[in-house]
C-alpha positions as CSV (number, residue, x, y, z in Angstrom):
1,X,8.2,-41.6,34.1
2,X,5.6,-39.2,36.3
3,X,8.3,-36.2,35.8
4,X,8.9,-37.2,32.0
5,X,5.6,-37.1,31.4
6,X,4.7,-33.7,33.2
7,X,8.1,-31.9,31.5
8,X,6.6,-33.8,28.3
9,X,3.2,-31.6,29.2
10,X,4.5,-28.6,30.2
11,X,6.6,-28.3,27.5
12,X,3.5,-28.4,25.3
13,X,1.8,-26.0,27.0
14,X,5.1,-23.4,27.0
15,X,5.1,-24.4,23.1
16,X,1.5,-23.9,22.0
17,X,1.3,-20.7,24.2
18,X,4.1,-19.0,22.5
19,X,2.3,-19.9,19.0
20,X,-0.5,-18.1,20.5
21,X,1.4,-15.1,21.8
22,X,2.8,-14.4,18.1
23,X,2.1,-11.2,16.6
24,X,-0.3,-11.1,13.7
25,X,1.3,-9.4,10.8
26,X,-0.4,-7.6,8.0
27,X,-1.7,-8.9,4.6
28,X,0.4,-7.2,2.1
29,X,0.7,-6.7,-1.9
30,X,3.5,-5.1,-3.6
31,X,2.9,-3.5,-6.8
32,X,5.2,-0.9,-8.8
33,X,4.8,2.2,-7.9
34,X,2.8,5.2,-10.3
35,X,6.1,6.6,-11.9
36,X,7.7,3.3,-12.3
37,X,4.2,2.0,-14.5
38,X,5.0,6.2,-16.4
39,X,7.9,5.5,-16.9
40,X,8.0,2.1,-18.5
41,X,4.7,3.0,-20.7
42,X,2.3,0.9,-18.3
43,X,0.2,3.8,-17.6
44,X,-3.5,4.6,-19.2
45,X,-4.6,8.5,-19.6
46,X,-8.5,8.7,-19.5
47,X,-11.3,11.9,-19.4
48,X,-13.1,12.0,-16.8
49,X,-15.5,14.6,-16.4
50,X,-13.5,17.2,-18.5
51,X,-10.5,16.6,-16.6
52,X,-7.5,14.2,-17.6
53,X,-6.2,11.4,-15.4
54,X,-4.4,8.7,-16.0
55,X,-4.1,5.6,-14.3
56,X,-1.7,2.5,-13.6
57,X,-2.5,-0.8,-16.2
58,X,-1.0,-3.4,-13.9
59,X,-2.0,-5.9,-16.1
60,X,-0.1,-4.9,-19.0
61,X,2.9,-4.8,-16.7
62,X,3.0,-8.5,-15.5
63,X,2.5,-9.7,-19.2
64,X,5.1,-7.6,-20.6
65,X,7.7,-7.4,-18.0
66,X,10.1,-10.0,-16.9
67,X,11.8,-7.5,-14.8
68,X,8.7,-6.9,-12.7
69,X,8.0,-9.9,-11.6
70,X,11.3,-10.8,-11.0
71,X,11.8,-8.2,-8.7
72,X,8.0,-8.8,-7.1
73,X,9.0,-12.2,-6.3
74,X,12.5,-11.1,-4.4
75,X,10.9,-8.7,-2.4
76,X,8.4,-11.4,-1.4
77,X,10.8,-13.7,-0.7
78,X,12.4,-11.4,1.4
79,X,9.9,-10.2,3.5
80,X,8.8,-14.1,3.9
81,X,12.3,-14.9,5.2
82,X,11.3,-12.6,7.9
83,X,7.8,-13.8,8.7
84,X,5.5,-12.4,6.6
85,X,3.4,-14.6,4.7
86,X,0.3,-13.5,4.0
87,X,1.3,-12.2,1.1
88,X,-1.2,-11.8,-2.1
89,X,0.7,-12.2,-5.5
90,X,0.0,-9.3,-8.0
91,X,-0.4,-11.6,-11.2
92,X,-2.6,-13.9,-9.9
93,X,-4.6,-11.3,-8.5
94,X,-5.4,-10.1,-11.4
95,X,-6.3,-13.4,-13.6
96,X,-8.6,-13.2,-10.9
97,X,-10.2,-10.1,-11.4
98,X,-10.6,-10.3,-15.1
99,X,-12.9,-13.0,-14.2
100,X,-14.9,-10.1,-12.8
101,X,-14.4,-7.5,-15.2
102,X,-17.0,-8.1,-17.6
103,X,-19.2,-8.5,-15.0
104,X,-18.2,-5.3,-13.4
105,X,-18.5,-3.3,-16.8
106,X,-22.0,-4.0,-17.0
107,X,-23.0,-3.0,-13.9
108,X,-25.3,-0.5,-13.3
109,X,-27.4,1.8,-10.8
110,X,-31.2,0.8,-10.8
111,X,-31.5,4.9,-10.2
112,X,-29.0,6.5,-12.2
113,X,-27.9,4.2,-14.9
114,X,-24.3,5.0,-13.6
115,X,-21.5,2.6,-13.8
116,X,-19.3,1.2,-11.3
117,X,-16.7,4.2,-10.8
118,X,-13.8,1.8,-9.7
119,X,-9.8,2.6,-9.8
120,X,-7.3,-0.3,-10.8
121,X,-5.4,-0.5,-6.8
122,X,-9.4,-1.0,-5.7
123,X,-10.9,-3.8,-7.9
124,X,-7.9,-5.5,-7.2
125,X,-7.8,-5.4,-3.3
126,X,-11.5,-6.0,-4.1
127,X,-10.2,-9.4,-4.3
128,X,-7.5,-10.0,-1.6
129,X,-8.3,-7.6,0.8
130,X,-4.7,-6.5,1.8
131,X,-3.6,-4.8,4.6
132,X,-0.7,-3.3,2.6
133,X,0.8,-2.3,-0.5
134,X,4.6,-2.2,-0.5
135,X,5.4,0.0,-3.4
136,X,8.5,-0.4,-5.0
137,X,10.2,1.7,-8.4
138,X,14.7,1.4,-8.9
139,X,16.6,1.9,-11.5
140,X,19.9,0.1,-12.9
141,X,22.7,2.2,-12.8
142,X,25.7,1.3,-15.1
143,X,29.5,2.5,-14.2
144,X,31.7,0.9,-16.3
145,X,31.5,-3.2,-16.5
146,X,30.2,-2.9,-12.9
147,X,26.3,-2.3,-12.1
148,X,24.4,-1.0,-8.8
149,X,20.6,-0.6,-8.0
150,X,18.5,2.5,-6.8
151,X,15.4,1.8,-5.4
152,X,12.2,3.3,-2.8
153,X,10.0,1.5,-1.6
154,X,7.3,2.8,-0.1
155,X,4.4,1.2,2.6
156,X,0.9,2.2,1.9
157,X,-2.6,1.8,3.9
158,X,-4.6,-0.4,2.0
159,X,-7.6,1.3,2.5
160,X,-6.6,4.7,2.9
161,X,-3.8,5.0,0.6
162,X,-1.5,6.5,4.4
163,X,2.1,6.3,4.2
164,X,3.3,4.0,6.6
165,X,7.0,3.2,6.3
166,X,9.4,4.1,4.0
167,X,13.1,3.1,3.1
168,X,15.3,4.3,0.2
169,X,18.9,3.9,-1.3
170,X,21.6,2.4,-3.2
171,X,23.0,-0.6,-3.3
172,X,26.9,-1.7,-3.8
173,X,28.7,-2.1,-7.2
174,X,29.1,-5.3,-8.5
175,X,29.9,-7.1,-11.5
176,X,26.6,-9.6,-11.2
177,X,24.0,-8.0,-13.7
178,X,21.2,-10.3,-12.4
179,X,18.4,-7.5,-11.3
180,X,17.0,-8.8,-8.6
181,X,20.6,-9.9,-7.0
182,X,21.4,-6.4,-6.9
183,X,17.8,-5.5,-5.4
184,X,18.6,-7.5,-2.5
185,X,21.8,-6.2,-2.0
186,X,20.7,-2.9,-2.1
187,X,17.8,-3.1,0.1
188,X,18.8,-6.0,2.8
189,X,20.0,-3.9,5.1
190,X,17.2,-1.0,4.8
191,X,14.9,-4.5,5.4
192,X,14.3,-4.6,9.4
193,X,13.8,-1.1,9.4
194,X,10.7,-1.5,7.1
195,X,9.1,-3.7,8.5
196,X,9.6,-2.7,12.3
197,X,7.5,0.8,10.7
198,X,5.2,-1.6,8.6
199,X,4.6,-3.9,11.7
200,X,4.1,-1.0,14.3
201,X,1.5,0.5,12.3
202,X,-0.3,-3.2,11.8
203,X,-0.2,-3.7,15.4
204,X,-1.7,-0.1,16.2
205,X,-4.4,-1.4,14.1
206,X,-5.2,-4.1,15.8
207,X,-5.2,-2.2,18.5
208,X,-7.4,1.0,17.8
209,X,-9.3,-0.4,14.9
210,X,-8.7,0.4,10.9
211,X,-9.4,4.3,9.8
212,X,-12.1,4.3,6.8
213,X,-14.1,7.0,5.7
214,X,-17.7,6.8,6.2
215,X,-20.7,8.4,4.1
216,X,-24.6,8.5,4.2
217,X,-26.5,10.3,1.5
218,X,-30.4,10.7,1.1
219,X,-31.9,9.9,-2.0
220,X,-33.9,12.5,-3.9
221,X,-36.9,10.6,-4.6
222,X,-39.4,12.6,-3.1
223,X,-39.8,10.4,0.2
224,X,-39.3,13.5,2.4
225,X,-36.7,11.9,5.0
226,X,-33.4,13.5,5.7
227,X,-30.9,13.7,8.1
228,X,-33.0,16.1,10.3
229,X,-36.2,13.6,9.6
230,X,-37.2,12.8,13.8
231,X,-37.5,8.9,14.7
232,X,-39.0,8.2,18.2
233,X,-38.0,11.5,19.6
234,X,-34.4,12.0,17.9
235,X,-32.9,13.1,14.8
236,X,-31.3,10.6,12.1
237,X,-28.3,12.8,12.6
238,X,-28.5,11.9,15.9
239,X,-28.6,8.4,15.6
240,X,-26.7,7.3,13.3
241,X,-23.6,9.2,15.2
242,X,-25.2,7.5,18.5
243,X,-24.8,3.5,16.7
244,X,-21.2,4.9,15.3
245,X,-19.8,6.0,19.0
246,X,-20.9,2.4,20.1
247,X,-19.7,0.2,17.4
248,X,-16.0,2.4,16.6
249,X,-13.4,1.6,18.3
250,X,-13.0,3.3,21.8
251,X,-15.9,5.7,19.9
252,X,-13.1,7.4,17.7
253,X,-14.2,9.1,14.5
254,X,-14.7,13.2,13.2
255,X,-17.8,14.0,11.8
256,X,-16.0,16.7,9.4
257,X,-19.6,17.8,7.2
258,X,-23.4,17.0,8.9
259,X,-26.1,18.4,6.4
260,X,-29.9,17.2,5.9
261,X,-28.6,15.3,2.9
262,X,-24.9,14.5,4.1
263,X,-23.0,13.4,7.0
264,X,-19.0,12.6,6.3
265,X,-17.4,10.5,9.2
266,X,-13.5,11.0,8.7
267,X,-11.2,9.0,10.7
268,X,-13.5,6.7,11.9
269,X,-11.8,3.5,13.7
270,X,-13.6,0.4,13.0
271,X,-12.2,-3.5,14.4
272,X,-10.0,-5.0,12.5
273,X,-11.5,-8.0,11.9
274,X,-15.0,-9.0,12.2
275,X,-16.3,-11.4,14.9
276,X,-16.0,-14.6,12.9
277,X,-12.0,-13.4,12.7
278,X,-12.9,-12.5,9.2
279,X,-11.0,-9.0,8.0
280,X,-13.4,-6.2,7.5
281,X,-13.5,-3.4,5.3
282,X,-15.7,-0.2,5.3
283,X,-18.8,-1.8,3.4
284,X,-18.9,-4.7,5.4
285,X,-19.1,-2.2,9.0
286,X,-21.5,0.6,7.5
287,X,-24.0,-2.5,6.5
288,X,-23.8,-3.3,9.8
289,X,-25.3,0.6,10.6
290,X,-28.0,0.1,7.6
291,X,-29.3,-3.1,8.9
292,X,-29.7,-1.1,11.9
293,X,-31.9,1.6,10.6
294,X,-34.0,-1.0,8.6
295,X,-34.9,-3.3,11.7
296,X,-35.0,-0.1,14.4
297,X,-36.8,2.3,12.3
298,X,-38.2,1.1,9.4
299,X,-35.6,3.1,7.1
300,X,-34.5,1.2,4.2
301,X,-31.2,2.9,2.4
302,X,-28.3,1.4,-0.4
303,X,-24.9,0.4,0.3
304,X,-23.0,1.9,-2.6
305,X,-19.3,1.8,-1.4
306,X,-16.5,2.1,-4.2
307,X,-13.4,1.0,-2.1
308,X,-12.7,-1.0,0.9
309,X,-11.7,1.9,2.8
310,X,-14.9,4.4,1.5
311,X,-18.2,3.3,2.6
312,X,-21.4,5.3,1.5
313,X,-25.3,4.4,2.2
314,X,-27.8,6.2,0.8
315,X,-30.8,6.8,3.1
316,X,-34.6,6.4,1.2
317,X,-34.5,3.6,-0.8
318,X,-32.5,0.3,-1.6
């Protein structure tokens, strides 16, 4: 009897240990590629300081294009089958986003009365905080009574926009007309390689930190404080660089600009998760710097971060 109990105890321990050792998987969100949005009329044109720009209209695409919803659902299903359980749904994210849009449209800064400048992806990602976007584009080829599908999958770091994995090709011809079935037949042979590339990148983020960009500016408010001002025997720019060296993963960051009014840090490797286990973004990370400057040097600053992967504090006031 004792032997049986002992065996059961060991098995339970091994099972729990194996479960604990399972690798973490990234949180994904499948979205249509820009080119798909343009070709299907889900592209909004606007003028930005004299330049004409365009952004995808995900809201209309989701509401009006049933084919898009079927394709996204199929890709989500394929990824779930391969162990990727953290999938942010584009449709639900847009619904949540609509609840915030009215408030954001009325949000302005205290000093310049400027509105928030947020891209469609940034606005979505603030809701879901995805680690990786999976972009999809596809087209149906007709040869007589047979159909095939050509597709392009691309994974992007949701914080930097950096391409990290890709797969493309054309599936076999079939008498089947359903888009999700054709898509599955086309991508299934490349899915493992695609997901391995994706997971390898995410594992690197866990080990070496997530890459973000940070900026420190100075308010032009007559306070005479700039990044060359001295505090306790050190210039402010030195204090900031030393803080980054102490709090980045393996001290990894590049100071690409350093003047009396601006410091720009690129390739900043921040921990993927906070101490409480929640995902960490650039704004949360730089907010700790803001608190440090206020506590240790009585320097006020404002957190003015436009996206998850780009954060800015402005020295001088809040």
